[in-house]
N, C-alpha and C positions, 0 to 999 in steps of 0.2 A: 506492499500499501504506502501512496507516495509516490517522492522520488529518492532517486539511490543517489550516496553522496558523491560517485564519481561523475554524472549529471552532471548534479550540480554546481557543482564545480572546471566542468566546461562552458558550464551558460555562463556563471562569474566571471572568466577570461573574458568571453565572448560579447557579454552585455554589460558589462560595469561601465561606469559613469556614461554609458548611450543617454542619450534621450529620447523617452517613450510616449506618446500619447495613443491614450486610453476614451476613446469618446464614449462617453455611458458609464464612465465610471462608480459610481453611488452607486451604482445597480447592482442588483442581486452576483451576476456572474463578475460584472467587473469589478465590486467588491474582492472578490477569490484571486480577479488573474494579479490586483492590482497589490496584492496582500505579497503573490509570492514573486511579483517584479522586484519588490521593495528587497525582499531577503538576497537578490542579485544586484544590490548596488545598482540600481540605471536610477534616472532621474524619469519620477512622473511626473505627466502633466494631464490632468481629468477633466473633462465637461461635465457640463452637470446643469441642469434647468430645473430641481426640486431639491430639496435637503430635507432628510426624513432622521427626527434625533437619533430615534434609536437603533433603525440601522448598520448589518451588523457593519460599513464601511463606516460609519463613528462609533459602534461597541468595540470596534479592532484598533479606531485611534490613527486611521488612514489619512483622513485630513489633516496631522499632524505632521505626517509623510511623504503630504504628494503637495502640487501647486497646482488648486480649484480653481476651474476658469468657468461662468458664469455664461454657457452664448451654447445655441443652435446649430445645430449642422446644415440645416437647412439654409443658417446663411453664411454664403462663400466666405464674403467678404472678413466675415468676423472669422471662419477657419481659417485662412491666410494667412490674416494675420500674427493667431496664433501658434502655423506650423514655424513661418516666419520669425520670429521672436523667442522662438522655442529652439531654436535648430534644431527641429525636429529629428529624428533620425529610423524611426519604425511607430508606424502608425496601428492599433488596435480598434477595429469601426464597431462597435457595440454599440454606440444613441440605434435605439428601434421605438418606430410604436410596435411592442412583441405581442398584444392581446387579438384574439380572433375575432372575438363580439365584438371591441372598439371599430375595428376595421370595417366589417358591416356596416355598424352607425356615423362614421365618422370615415369615409374611403375617401377624401380628403385629406385631410390628415397624417393618415397612414400612407396616402403615396408621398405624402411632401418629403414626408419624415423616413422613411424605408425606400424610396427612388433616390428623391433631390437629394437627399441629407448624403444617400453614396454615391453620390455624379459627385457630390462635392469632394467630399474627400478623395477621390480619384482624383481633379482636374488637379485638384492645391500638391498632388505627386506626383502629379507628370508639370506642373508649372513649378514645380519645386524638389528639383534632382537631389539634394541629400537625405529627402528619404528615398531606403535600400528597401524599405519592403512596407507592404498595409494590408493586415490579413483581417479578412471581412468578414461580421459574423450572420452567414442565416443561415438557415431553416430548412426540415423535412417539407415542409408545407412548399415550398421551390417547385417538387416536384409532379406538385397535384394527387390526383388518384392512382392509386396501385392498385392494378390487378392480377396482383397474386403472388401472391414471392418477396421478393423483398428491393429496396429500391436502392439500384445500382449510380455512381456519377456519373456513365455514360449515358444514365437512363436521357430522355426531353424534357425540358421544362416545361410544366406544359398547367402552371395553378388557371382556378377559373374567376376565383371569386377576391373578394378586394385584397386580402391578407394575401395571401400564395401567390397571387398574380405581383403584389409590389416585392417579393422575396420573387419571385423567376424571373423579374424586369432586372432589379436590382444585380443578381449572379450574372447574364447576359452582359449587360453593362460591364463590370468588373470581368468580364473575358474580353471583352470587345478592347478594353485598354489596356489588354497585356498582346491581343493578339496585333493590336493597329500598335500603337503606343511600345509593346516591351516594357511595360508597368509593371514592377515588383512586384503580382497579387498573388493574394492565395485568398481562395473562398472557404468559409467550414461551414457543414453544416450539420444537424442534429436535432434530436427529436424533444419532448417531452424532461428540462433538467429540473433537477430538486436539492435539495439541501439547506442548511444554515443562511439563511438573510433573503429568503425569495417572501416579500411582503408583497408577489399579487394573490389576495386569497383569494382570487374566484381561477385560477390552476390549484387540480386536485389534491396533489397533496401538501401548499399551507393551509388550501380549506378543511382536509380530511385533520392537519393538527391542532387548527384554531376551533373546531367542530369536539375534536376529544376535553378540549382545557376547560375551552367556556359551556360543555356541556350543553351541546347547539347540535339541532339537527342537518345536515353537511346535503343543499342540495345539489342533485344533481340532471346536469343540463341537460347534458344527453342522453341514449338510453339501457349505457350504463353495460354496453356491448361495446362501445370505440375501443381500440388498441392502441396502444402507441409503446415506443420507447422511451426508459426512463430509466435518465443517464444521473450521476452523481455529479456536480461540480468542478470538483476535484479533480475528475476525472480529464473534463472539457479543460480544465484549464493546466494539467500533465498534457493535452494534446496540444495546446497552443504553444506551450513550452518548445515542445519537441520538432511543432513548423518552425517558430523564430530560429532554434537554435540550427537546422538546418532545410533554412529558405531557397540556400540553393537548388535543394531536392527536393522544394517544393513548389518555387513561382509560375506561378499560369493553371495551376492545379485546383479542383473543388477537392472535400476531402468528407467523408462522411465519418460520426462520431458515433458509433451504434454503440448497443446494447445490449448485456443479456435479459435482460430486465423486460421483455416486453407480454403488455400484459393488455388484458380490459380493465374499467373501471372497478365491477366488480371482483373482479379476482385481486386487484392492489387492497382495497377495502379491508378482503376477507383476510390476503397479506399483512397488513399494516395492524388488524383486531389481533390474528396470532400473534405474533412477534414480541409487539406492546402488552398481547391481555388485557386487551382495551375491545368495548363495545363500542360502534360507531356507526351513532343513528342514520340514518338517511332520508330521501325521498328524492325517486327520479322522477323530473318535470319533464324530459323529452322534448325541449324544444330550440334544441343548437339547434341551429340554423347554416347552413353551405360550411359545415364536418367533410373530416373525412376518415369513414368509420375505421380504417387500416391501415397504418402507419407501421413500416420496422424500416432498419434500417442497415444495409452491407457495410462492414466497416472493413471488408477483407484489403482493402489498397494502402488504407494507411496503418495498417499493422504490417505492410507483407513490406513499405516503403519504410515508414520511420517505428517498427517497431510497435507502435501503440497500439494498445487493449483497455478495456476499462477492468478496474482493479475493485472498483468496490458494488456490491450489491447493493440493493434496499435491505432483504433479510439481515444485512450484518450490517449497515453502518443508521440503519430508521430510528433504532433509540437517540444515537448521537441526534440526530435532527431532532427529533420530540424532545431532548430537554435542552438544545437552544430554544424552540419556541415558547418550553415554557419559562424561562430567563426572561425572554420578551416578554410576554405577557403580564410578567410579573412587574418588569419596569416598565408598565404602560399604565398597570394598576396603582403606583403607587402615586400616577403624576394626574392621577383620573378625574 
């Protein structure tokens, strides 16, 4: 579990004192990424748009170890000022509108953030050649509906609905910048990421944690049969650092970060109940619109190319995640 000592030492040699921008770095995945980047003695800069006092970012005191910049990635001039002022070497582009339900109700905001935001980051890298690499966070949603089996990186990108289309478009645009301008860009795609610090409680695992701790009824938007990959956030970060360390072997490529935990909603609830020895009350609403019934990612490419694989499973890690949410809600209660 985690990183080997030799791998960390290798990264320190390469990354020490580099200037790395993480867009959306105060968010869930970004916080965990920044936490590991700091251990490698890099200078970390992050954009943000809102401050959540009890989030993972602040609970780990990452605000004291990074340069925080209030900026919207859809503002090109602001983003270009950032990369030039701070002489950015590498960019992790994580800032996005990441919720399917929000995309359904507000497609314009989603397209602006996910498509225009990605274009702006790529354009910054094109115009400022000091940037040696751009790693973009995408999603399994970029593939659209799956007709059996698992998604492979060679599959066409054919999103139908706003969130899916925003990811399909952003990925194609990133590939275009690589093919046309030789931009050192890598795209990463993953399913449902879970772990300490995810405060989007409309997502399933945070919703389950809140329902248990507050003794509430979990509302399930789907019919309970939708199947997804569930990937622990530390495994995502591990993949990101492997790509950064081996950038020359990854540029121009897309990589799936898959998981061995490929579960339906109901099966996931049952698994969490068994591991935590808790009963979860839930109600199936079956109101989900424009969501894909089955998704699973083949991660053999990144496994063969970079020796990445998921090292954590829900059954082994969910107790640790649950403990974090208990502490989070305890802190909230103090100031209620």
